[in-house]
C-alpha positions in Angstrom: 101.2 11.4 -88.1 103.4 13.5 -85.8 100.7 16.0 -85.4 98.2 13.3 -84.3 100.7 12.0 -81.7 101.3 15.5 -80.4 97.5 16.1 -80.1 97.1 12.8 -78.2 99.9 13.8 -75.8 98.4 17.2 -75.3 94.9 15.7 -74.7 96.4 13.2 -72.2 98.1 16.1 -70.2 94.9 18.1 -70.2 93.0 15.1 -68.8 95.4 14.7 -66.0 95.7 18.3 -65.0 94.6 19.3 -61.5 91.0 20.5 -61.5 90.6 24.3 -61.7 89.7 26.3 -58.7 91.8 24.3 -56.2 94.9 25.3 -54.2 98.0 23.1 -54.4 97.1 21.3 -51.1 93.3 21.3 -51.7 91.0 18.6 -53.1 87.3 18.2 -53.6 85.1 16.5 -50.9 82.7 14.0 -52.4 79.6 12.3 -51.0 78.7 8.7 -51.8 76.7 9.8 -54.8 79.8 11.3 -56.4 78.7 14.9 -56.0 81.2 17.6 -54.9 80.0 19.0 -51.5 83.0 21.1 -50.6 86.8 21.2 -50.4 89.3 19.8 -48.0 92.8 21.0 -47.1 95.2 18.1 -47.2 97.5 17.6 -44.1 101.0 19.1 -44.3 102.5 15.7 -44.9 101.2 15.8 -48.5 103.7 18.7 -49.2 106.7 16.4 -48.6 109.2 16.1 -51.5 108.7 12.9 -53.6 111.9 11.0 -52.9 111.7 8.0 -55.3 115.0 6.7 -54.1 113.8 6.4 -50.5 110.5 4.9 -51.6 112.2 2.1 -53.6 114.7 1.5 -50.8 111.9 1.0 -48.2 109.8 -1.2 -50.6 112.7 -3.5 -51.4 113.4 -3.8 -47.6 109.7 -4.7 -46.9 109.9 -7.5 -49.6 113.3 -8.7 -48.5 112.3 -9.0 -44.8 109.4 -11.3 -45.7 111.6 -13.8 -47.4 111.9 -17.1 -45.6 115.2 -19.0 -45.5 115.5 -21.9 -48.0 118.2 -24.1 -49.5 119.0 -27.4 -51.0 119.1 -30.6 -49.0 122.7 -31.6 -48.0 122.6 -34.8 -50.1 120.5 -33.4 -53.0 121.8 -34.6 -56.4 124.3 -37.0 -54.7 122.1 -40.0 -54.0 123.7 -42.2 -56.7 126.0 -45.1 -56.8 128.6 -43.8 -59.2 132.1 -44.6 -60.3 134.9 -43.0 -62.5 136.6 -45.3 -64.9 139.9 -43.4 -64.6 142.2 -41.9 -67.1 143.1 -43.5 -70.4 139.7 -44.9 -71.4 138.8 -42.3 -73.9 135.9 -40.9 -71.9 135.4 -37.6 -70.0 136.1 -37.5 -66.3 132.5 -37.6 -65.2 131.1 -39.8 -62.4 128.8 -42.4 -64.1 126.1 -44.7 -62.7 127.7 -48.1 -62.1 127.3 -50.4 -65.1 126.2 -47.6 -67.4 127.7 -44.7 -69.2 125.0 -42.3 -67.8 126.6 -39.3 -66.1 125.4 -38.5 -62.6 126.2 -36.5 -59.4 128.4 -33.9 -61.1 126.8 -30.4 -61.5 126.8 -30.7 -65.3 124.8 -33.9 -65.4 121.0 -34.5 -65.3 119.9 -34.9 -61.7 123.3 -33.9 -60.3 124.0 -31.6 -57.5 123.9 -27.8 -57.9 127.3 -26.1 -58.3 126.4 -23.3 -55.9 122.9 -24.1 -54.4 121.0 -21.7 -52.2 121.9 -22.0 -48.5 119.7 -21.7 -45.5 122.1 -19.6 -43.5 122.0 -16.7 -46.1 120.6 -13.5 -44.6 118.1 -11.8 -46.9 117.0 -9.0 -44.6 117.7 -5.4 -45.3 117.9 -2.6 -42.7 116.2 0.8 -43.1 116.6 3.5 -40.6 113.4 4.6 -38.8 113.7 8.2 -40.2 114.3 6.9 -43.7 111.3 4.6 -43.4 109.1 7.5 -42.2 110.3 9.8 -44.9 109.6 7.1 -47.5 106.1 6.8 -46.3 105.6 10.6 -46.3 107.1 10.8 -49.8 104.7 8.1 -51.1 101.8 10.0 -49.5 102.9 13.2 -51.3 103.0 11.3 -54.6 99.3 10.3 -54.5 98.2 13.9 -54.9 99.9 14.2 -58.3 97.5 13.2 -61.1 100.4 12.7 -63.5 102.1 10.1 -61.2 98.8 8.4 -60.6 98.0 8.1 -64.3 101.5 7.0 -65.1 101.1 4.0 -62.9 98.2 2.9 -65.2 95.3 3.9 -63.0 92.2 5.0 -64.8 89.9 7.7 -63.4 87.7 10.5 -64.5 89.5 13.7 -65.6 87.2 15.7 -63.2 88.3 13.8 -60.1 90.8 15.4 -57.8 93.3 13.0 -56.2 93.5 11.7 -53.6 89.7 11.1 -53.6 88.3 12.3 -50.2 84.8 11.2 -49.4 82.5 12.0 -46.5 82.3 9.5 -43.6 79.2 8.0 -45.3 81.8 5.9 -47.2 82.3 3.8 -44.1 78.6 2.8 -44.0 78.9 0.9 -47.3 78.6 -2.8 -46.5 77.4 -4.5 -49.8 79.2 -5.1 -53.0 76.4 -3.5 -55.1 76.7 -0.3 -53.0 80.5 -0.3 -53.4 80.2 -0.6 -57.2 77.6 2.1 -57.4 79.9 4.4 -55.4 82.9 3.8 -57.5 80.9 4.5 -60.7 79.5 7.7 -59.2 82.8 9.1 -58.1 84.5 8.2 -61.4 87.1 5.5 -60.5 85.2 2.3 -61.5 87.2 2.1 -64.7 90.2 1.3 -62.6 88.4 -1.8 -61.2 87.6 -2.9 -64.8 91.4 -2.5 -65.5 92.4 -4.8 -62.6 89.8 -7.4 -63.5 90.8 -7.5 -67.1 94.5 -7.6 -66.2 94.1 -10.7 -63.9 96.0 -13.6 -65.4 97.6 -16.9 -64.4 101.1 -16.5 -63.1 104.0 -17.9 -65.1 106.4 -20.5 -63.5 106.1 -22.6 -60.4 104.4 -19.9 -58.4 101.1 -20.9 -59.8 101.3 -24.3 -58.0 102.4 -22.7 -54.7 99.4 -20.8 -53.7 100.0 -17.9 -56.1 98.1 -19.0 -59.1 96.7 -15.6 -60.2 98.4 -12.3 -60.5 96.0 -9.3 -59.9 97.1 -5.7 -60.8 96.9 -3.3 -57.9 93.8 -1.1 -57.9 92.6 1.7 -55.7 93.6 1.9 -52.0 90.8 2.7 -49.5 91.9 4.3 -46.2 89.1 4.3 -43.6 88.7 4.1 -39.8 86.4 1.0 -39.7 88.3 -1.4 -41.8 86.3 -4.6 -41.0 83.0 -3.0 -41.9 84.2 -1.4 -45.2 86.0 -4.6 -46.3 82.6 -6.4 -46.5 81.6 -4.2 -49.4 85.0 -3.6 -51.1 87.0 -6.6 -50.2 85.8 -8.8 -53.0 86.5 -6.3 -55.7 89.7 -7.1 -57.6 92.8 -5.1 -56.8 91.3 -3.1 -53.9 93.1 -2.9 -50.5 91.3 -1.5 -47.4 93.5 -0.2 -44.6 93.5 2.0 -41.6 95.6 5.2 -41.5 98.0 3.6 -39.0 98.8 0.7 -41.5 100.0 3.0 -44.3 103.6 2.5 -45.4 105.6 3.0 -48.6 104.8 -0.5 -49.9 101.0 -0.1 -49.9 101.2 3.5 -51.2 103.7 2.7 -53.9 103.5 -1.0 -54.9 106.6 -2.2 -56.6 108.4 1.0 -55.6 106.5 3.1 -58.2 104.8 6.0 -56.5 101.4 7.4 -57.3 98.7 4.8 -56.3 95.1 5.9 -56.7 93.9 6.4 -53.1 90.4 7.0 -51.6 90.2 8.5 -48.1 87.2 8.9 -45.8 87.1 12.4 -44.2 87.9 11.1 -40.7 90.7 8.9 -41.9 92.3 11.9 -43.7 92.1 13.9 -40.5 94.0 11.2 -38.7 97.1 12.2 -40.8 97.2 15.8 -39.4 99.8 15.0 -36.8 102.2 13.2 -39.2 
Protein backbone atom coordinates (compact mmCIF):
# COMPACT_ATOMS: atom_id res chain seq x y z
CA UNK A 1 0.00 0.00 0.00
CA UNK A 2 2.83 2.39 0.89
CA UNK A 3 4.53 1.65 -2.44
CA UNK A 4 1.34 2.54 -4.33
CA UNK A 5 1.06 5.86 -2.48
CA UNK A 6 4.74 6.64 -3.19
CA UNK A 7 4.22 5.85 -6.89
CA UNK A 8 1.20 8.16 -7.03
CA UNK A 9 3.14 11.00 -5.39
CA UNK A 10 6.06 10.51 -7.78
CA UNK A 11 3.71 10.49 -10.77
CA UNK A 12 2.00 13.65 -9.50
CA UNK A 13 5.35 15.45 -9.17
CA UNK A 14 6.38 14.29 -12.63
CA UNK A 15 3.15 15.63 -14.13
CA UNK A 16 3.69 19.02 -12.56
CA UNK A 17 7.36 19.41 -13.43
CA UNK A 18 8.36 22.31 -15.70
CA UNK A 19 8.46 21.21 -19.37
CA UNK A 20 11.92 20.29 -20.56
CA UNK A 21 13.96 22.59 -22.77
CA UNK A 22 12.79 25.81 -21.08
CA UNK A 23 14.85 28.27 -19.05
CA UNK A 24 13.57 29.25 -15.57
CA UNK A 25 11.98 32.47 -16.91
CA UNK A 26 10.83 31.03 -20.22
CA UNK A 27 7.50 29.57 -21.33
CA UNK A 28 5.98 28.23 -24.53
CA UNK A 29 4.08 30.50 -26.91
CA UNK A 30 0.85 28.92 -28.16
CA UNK A 31 -1.53 29.72 -30.96
CA UNK A 32 -5.31 29.45 -30.68
CA UNK A 33 -5.11 25.86 -31.97
CA UNK A 34 -3.00 24.85 -28.96
CA UNK A 35 0.21 24.36 -30.96
CA UNK A 36 3.61 25.54 -29.69
CA UNK A 37 4.90 28.19 -32.10
CA UNK A 38 7.88 29.44 -30.07
CA UNK A 39 9.07 30.55 -26.66
CA UNK A 40 8.66 33.76 -24.68
CA UNK A 41 10.89 35.26 -21.98
CA UNK A 42 8.81 36.29 -18.99
CA UNK A 43 9.24 39.86 -17.67
CA UNK A 44 11.67 40.30 -14.74
CA UNK A 45 8.74 40.78 -12.33
CA UNK A 46 8.15 37.00 -12.49
CA UNK A 47 11.50 36.46 -10.75
CA UNK A 48 10.24 38.12 -7.55
CA UNK A 49 10.32 36.12 -4.31
CA UNK A 50 6.97 34.52 -3.45
CA UNK A 51 6.06 36.29 -0.19
CA UNK A 52 2.97 34.46 1.03
CA UNK A 53 2.73 36.71 4.09
CA UNK A 54 2.48 39.88 1.97
CA UNK A 55 0.00 38.25 -0.39
CA UNK A 56 -2.34 37.27 2.42
CA UNK A 57 -2.00 40.66 4.09
CA UNK A 58 -2.99 42.44 0.87
CA UNK A 59 -5.88 40.06 0.13
CA UNK A 60 -7.32 40.45 3.63
CA UNK A 61 -7.09 44.24 3.27
CA UNK A 62 -8.91 44.15 -0.09
CA UNK A 63 -11.76 42.14 1.46
CA UNK A 64 -11.92 44.24 4.63
CA UNK A 65 -12.08 47.53 2.73
CA UNK A 66 -15.14 46.33 0.80
CA UNK A 67 -17.16 45.70 3.96
CA UNK A 68 -20.02 48.09 4.56
CA UNK A 69 -20.91 49.33 8.05
CA UNK A 70 -23.81 47.53 9.68
CA UNK A 71 -25.31 47.20 13.13
CA UNK A 72 -28.42 46.47 15.16
CA UNK A 73 -31.24 48.99 15.49
CA UNK A 74 -31.05 51.02 18.71
CA UNK A 75 -34.32 49.53 20.01
CA UNK A 76 -33.85 46.01 18.58
CA UNK A 77 -35.03 43.36 21.04
CA UNK A 78 -36.41 45.97 23.47
CA UNK A 79 -39.85 46.59 21.95
CA UNK A 80 -41.74 44.80 24.71
CA UNK A 81 -43.92 45.81 27.64
CA UNK A 82 -42.13 43.94 30.41
CA UNK A 83 -41.99 43.91 34.16
CA UNK A 84 -39.97 42.29 36.94
CA UNK A 85 -41.92 40.82 39.81
CA UNK A 86 -39.17 41.60 42.27
CA UNK A 87 -37.33 39.53 44.85
CA UNK A 88 -38.93 36.87 47.00
CA UNK A 89 -41.31 35.35 44.47
CA UNK A 90 -39.28 32.26 43.69
CA UNK A 91 -38.58 33.14 40.07
CA UNK A 92 -35.44 34.28 38.31
CA UNK A 93 -34.73 37.97 37.90
CA UNK A 94 -35.70 38.13 34.20
CA UNK A 95 -37.96 40.79 32.65
CA UNK A 96 -41.21 39.12 31.60
CA UNK A 97 -44.02 40.19 29.30
CA UNK A 98 -46.78 41.68 31.42
CA UNK A 99 -49.43 39.18 32.45
CA UNK A 100 -47.31 36.16 31.49
CA UNK A 101 -44.23 34.29 32.62
CA UNK A 102 -42.57 34.61 29.18
CA UNK A 103 -39.11 36.13 29.44
CA UNK A 104 -38.30 39.00 27.07
CA UNK A 105 -35.88 41.88 26.42
CA UNK A 106 -32.96 40.37 28.33
CA UNK A 107 -30.07 39.02 26.15
CA UNK A 108 -30.71 35.43 27.28
CA UNK A 109 -34.36 35.39 26.19
CA UNK A 110 -35.98 34.62 22.84
CA UNK A 111 -36.32 37.82 20.83
CA UNK A 112 -34.33 39.81 23.38
CA UNK A 113 -31.62 42.34 22.67
CA UNK A 114 -28.09 41.27 21.80
CA UNK A 115 -25.53 41.41 24.59
CA UNK A 116 -22.88 43.01 22.39
CA UNK A 117 -24.49 43.67 18.99
CA UNK A 118 -22.49 44.94 16.00
CA UNK A 119 -22.18 48.72 15.86
CA UNK A 120 -22.24 50.95 12.81
CA UNK A 121 -19.31 53.04 13.98
CA UNK A 122 -16.88 50.10 13.93
CA UNK A 123 -14.02 50.58 11.45
CA UNK A 124 -13.33 47.48 9.34
CA UNK A 125 -10.73 48.95 6.97
CA UNK A 126 -7.13 47.80 6.99
CA UNK A 127 -4.21 49.84 5.72
CA UNK A 128 -1.47 48.44 3.51
CA UNK A 129 1.51 50.49 2.43
CA UNK A 130 1.85 51.18 -1.28
CA UNK A 131 5.18 49.35 -1.47
CA UNK A 132 3.75 46.35 0.38
CA UNK A 133 0.75 46.24 -1.95
CA UNK A 134 3.01 46.38 -5.01
CA UNK A 135 5.33 43.69 -3.63
CA UNK A 136 2.31 41.48 -2.88
CA UNK A 137 1.12 41.83 -6.47
CA UNK A 138 4.57 41.03 -7.83
CA UNK A 139 4.89 38.03 -5.51
CA UNK A 140 1.50 36.73 -6.68
CA UNK A 141 2.68 37.14 -10.29
CA UNK A 142 5.83 35.16 -9.55
CA UNK A 143 3.74 32.35 -8.02
CA UNK A 144 1.70 31.73 -11.18
CA UNK A 145 4.78 30.40 -13.02
CA UNK A 146 5.29 27.59 -10.49
CA UNK A 147 3.33 24.50 -11.67
CA UNK A 148 3.47 22.99 -8.16
CA UNK A 149 1.72 26.02 -6.63
CA UNK A 150 -0.82 26.15 -9.46
CA UNK A 151 -1.75 22.48 -9.10
CA UNK A 152 -1.84 22.73 -5.30
CA UNK A 153 -4.65 25.30 -5.64
CA UNK A 154 -6.67 22.57 -7.33
CA UNK A 155 -6.31 23.77 -10.93
CA UNK A 156 -6.32 21.04 -13.56
CA UNK A 157 -4.29 21.36 -16.74
CA UNK A 158 -2.29 19.21 -19.11
CA UNK A 159 1.16 18.09 -17.95
CA UNK A 160 2.66 19.45 -21.20
CA UNK A 161 1.40 22.99 -20.60
CA UNK A 162 3.88 25.61 -19.38
CA UNK A 163 2.46 28.11 -16.91
CA UNK A 164 1.59 30.87 -17.21
CA UNK A 165 -0.04 30.07 -20.55
CA UNK A 166 1.00 32.67 -23.15
CA UNK A 167 -0.99 32.80 -26.38
CA UNK A 168 -0.56 34.83 -29.54
CA UNK A 169 -2.72 37.94 -29.91
CA UNK A 170 -5.20 35.86 -31.93
CA UNK A 171 -6.65 35.04 -28.52
CA UNK A 172 -8.19 38.51 -28.40
CA UNK A 173 -10.13 37.79 -31.61
CA UNK A 174 -12.25 35.06 -29.95
CA UNK A 175 -15.79 36.36 -29.52
CA UNK A 176 -18.04 33.28 -29.27
CA UNK A 177 -18.41 30.72 -26.50
CA UNK A 178 -17.89 27.80 -28.90
CA UNK A 179 -14.55 29.25 -30.05
CA UNK A 180 -13.54 29.86 -26.43
CA UNK A 181 -14.31 26.25 -25.45
CA UNK A 182 -12.42 24.93 -28.50
CA UNK A 183 -9.38 27.03 -27.57
CA UNK A 184 -9.37 25.87 -23.94
CA UNK A 185 -9.60 22.24 -25.04
CA UNK A 186 -6.79 22.69 -27.59
CA UNK A 187 -4.40 24.35 -25.15
CA UNK A 188 -5.09 21.78 -22.41
CA UNK A 189 -6.87 23.74 -19.66
CA UNK A 190 -10.53 22.92 -20.33
CA UNK A 191 -10.50 20.36 -17.52
CA UNK A 192 -10.25 23.26 -15.09
CA UNK A 193 -13.51 24.68 -16.46
CA UNK A 194 -15.16 21.30 -15.85
CA UNK A 195 -13.83 21.42 -12.28
CA UNK A 196 -15.38 24.84 -11.61
CA UNK A 197 -18.68 23.80 -13.19
CA UNK A 198 -18.83 20.61 -11.12
CA UNK A 199 -17.89 22.48 -7.94
CA UNK A 200 -20.64 25.09 -8.23
CA UNK A 201 -23.09 24.68 -5.34
CA UNK A 202 -25.72 26.55 -3.36
CA UNK A 203 -24.17 28.60 -0.60
CA UNK A 204 -24.96 27.69 3.01
CA UNK A 205 -26.55 30.19 5.38
CA UNK A 206 -28.35 33.47 4.77
CA UNK A 207 -26.01 34.49 1.96
CA UNK A 208 -28.08 32.50 -0.51
CA UNK A 209 -31.07 34.83 0.01
CA UNK A 210 -28.95 37.98 -0.23
CA UNK A 211 -27.85 37.83 -3.85
CA UNK A 212 -25.10 35.26 -3.30
CA UNK A 213 -27.02 32.04 -3.93
CA UNK A 214 -24.30 30.10 -5.73
CA UNK A 215 -20.65 29.68 -4.87
CA UNK A 216 -18.46 29.13 -7.93
CA UNK A 217 -14.81 27.96 -7.56
CA UNK A 218 -12.21 30.21 -9.16
CA UNK A 219 -11.05 29.03 -12.56
CA UNK A 220 -8.47 30.41 -15.01
CA UNK A 221 -7.66 34.11 -15.18
CA UNK A 222 -7.43 35.67 -18.65
CA UNK A 223 -5.23 38.77 -19.01
CA UNK A 224 -5.78 40.60 -22.31
CA UNK A 225 -5.70 44.12 -23.73
CA UNK A 226 -9.26 44.21 -25.17
CA UNK A 227 -11.29 43.07 -22.17
CA UNK A 228 -14.76 43.90 -23.52
CA UNK A 229 -14.26 41.89 -26.69
CA UNK A 230 -12.76 38.81 -25.05
CA UNK A 231 -15.39 38.78 -22.32
CA UNK A 232 -18.06 38.07 -24.95
CA UNK A 233 -16.56 34.64 -25.53
CA UNK A 234 -15.17 33.73 -22.11
CA UNK A 235 -17.41 35.70 -19.73
CA UNK A 236 -20.17 33.07 -19.50
CA UNK A 237 -17.82 30.19 -18.69
CA UNK A 238 -17.87 29.33 -14.95
CA UNK A 239 -14.99 30.55 -12.81
CA UNK A 240 -13.22 32.59 -15.52
CA UNK A 241 -12.21 36.23 -14.95
CA UNK A 242 -11.10 38.49 -17.82
CA UNK A 243 -8.94 41.48 -16.84
CA UNK A 244 -6.54 44.00 -18.33
CA UNK A 245 -2.90 44.09 -17.14
CA UNK A 246 -3.52 47.32 -15.22
CA UNK A 247 -6.26 45.62 -13.16
CA UNK A 248 -3.99 42.89 -11.76
CA UNK A 249 -3.59 42.77 -8.00
CA UNK A 250 -2.86 40.23 -5.29
CA UNK A 251 -6.53 39.33 -4.81
CA UNK A 252 -7.25 38.29 -8.42
CA UNK A 253 -3.89 36.53 -8.79
CA UNK A 254 -4.18 34.71 -5.45
CA UNK A 255 -7.87 34.35 -4.49
CA UNK A 256 -8.32 33.74 -0.80
CA UNK A 257 -4.65 34.56 -0.21
CA UNK A 258 -3.45 31.26 -1.71
CA UNK A 259 -0.97 31.98 -4.52
CA UNK A 260 -0.74 30.12 -7.82
CA UNK A 261 -3.83 30.85 -9.92
CA UNK A 262 -3.88 29.35 -13.42
CA UNK A 263 -3.39 32.37 -15.70
CA UNK A 264 -3.57 32.84 -19.48
CA UNK A 265 -1.88 35.86 -21.08
CA UNK A 266 -2.12 37.23 -24.57
CA UNK A 267 1.32 38.10 -25.94
CA UNK A 268 0.66 41.86 -25.96
CA UNK A 269 -0.77 41.77 -22.42
CA UNK A 270 2.38 40.01 -21.19
CA UNK A 271 4.56 42.65 -22.83
CA UNK A 272 2.69 45.31 -20.88
CA UNK A 273 4.29 43.90 -17.70
CA UNK A 274 7.86 44.59 -18.85
CA UNK A 275 8.09 47.88 -16.99
CA UNK A 276 6.83 46.57 -13.63
